[in-house]
C-alpha positions in Angstrom: 180.4 55.9 -33.4 179.7 54.5 -29.7 175.7 54.7 -30.0 176.1 52.7 -33.5 177.6 50.4 -31.6 175.2 50.2 -29.2 172.5 49.9 -31.2 174.1 47.4 -33.2 174.3 44.7 -30.1 170.9 45.8 -29.0 169.2 45.3 -32.5 171.3 42.2 -33.6 170.6 40.4 -29.9 166.6 41.4 -31.0 168.1 40.3 -34.8 168.6 36.8 -33.8 165.6 36.3 -30.8 163.6 36.7 -34.2 162.2 39.6 -33.0 163.6 42.0 -35.7 166.3 44.2 -35.0 164.4 46.6 -37.4 162.4 47.8 -34.2 165.5 48.9 -32.3 167.2 49.9 -35.2 164.6 52.4 -37.7 163.1 54.1 -34.7 167.1 54.7 -33.5 168.0 56.1 -36.9 165.3 58.6 -36.9 165.6 59.6 -34.1 169.8 59.4 -32.8 170.7 60.0 -36.9 167.8 61.7 -38.1 167.7 59.9 -41.0 164.6 59.6 -42.5 162.1 56.6 -42.8 162.7 55.0 -46.7 166.5 55.1 -45.2 165.9 53.5 -42.0 164.1 51.5 -43.5 166.7 50.8 -46.9 169.5 50.1 -43.7 167.9 48.1 -42.1 167.2 45.3 -45.0 171.0 45.3 -45.6 171.4 45.1 -41.7 168.9 42.2 -42.0 171.1 40.3 -44.5 173.7 39.3 -42.1 172.2 39.2 -39.3 169.7 36.9 -40.4 172.3 34.3 -42.3 173.8 33.8 -38.6 170.7 34.0 -36.6 169.5 30.8 -39.1 172.8 28.6 -38.9 172.2 28.1 -35.6 168.3 28.1 -35.7 169.2 25.0 -38.8 171.3 23.4 -36.6 168.9 23.8 -33.6 166.2 21.6 -36.3 164.3 24.9 -35.0 163.1 25.3 -38.9 159.6 24.1 -39.8 160.9 23.6 -43.8 157.4 22.9 -44.9 156.1 26.1 -43.9 159.1 27.4 -45.1 158.5 26.6 -48.6 154.6 27.0 -48.6 155.6 30.8 -47.7 158.8 32.1 -49.0 157.1 32.3 -52.7 154.5 35.2 -51.8 157.0 36.2 -49.3 159.0 37.4 -51.4 156.2 39.3 -53.4 155.3 41.0 -51.2 158.9 42.3 -50.1 159.0 43.5 -54.3 155.1 45.1 -53.4 156.5 46.7 -50.1 159.5 48.0 -51.5 157.7 49.7 -54.2 155.3 51.3 -51.7 158.2 52.4 -49.6 159.8 54.4 -52.3 156.5 56.5 -53.2 154.8 56.7 -49.9 156.4 60.1 -48.5 158.5 59.3 -45.0 156.0 60.8 -42.6 153.1 58.6 -43.8 155.5 55.6 -44.0 156.6 56.3 -40.5 153.3 56.3 -39.6 152.6 53.1 -40.7 155.8 51.8 -39.1 154.8 52.7 -36.0 151.5 51.9 -35.9 152.5 47.9 -36.9 154.7 48.2 -33.4 152.1 49.1 -31.8 149.4 46.2 -33.2 152.0 43.8 -32.5 152.7 44.6 -28.9 149.2 45.1 -28.1 149.7 41.5 -29.6 151.9 40.3 -27.9 150.7 41.5 -24.2 147.0 40.0 -25.0 149.5 37.1 -25.3 151.0 37.5 -22.2 147.2 37.3 -20.6 147.3 33.4 -21.1 
């Protein structure tokens, strides 16, 4: 039980920062609870709704949202999420886990490169 609380708290903080709680939540669910990649990603999507709503309210109050950019991207983001969900259901868990790991690694290298500037 305490593991759930710690993972939820840490991934909630990371979600609020804008990094995405799934970077912690998905590997934690795989490692500590043995969930499949598809189940972990589904839990992350459900988990994302309330955490994102809380963060959005705070960011709107602080005027940190560029509505023009948001409105330009939302339609294609919805289409992309539908396509991504269909793909995730059809891919084997091991391949999906490798894709997720590669994505985290690529983002890590990008962020490290940005630190050098």
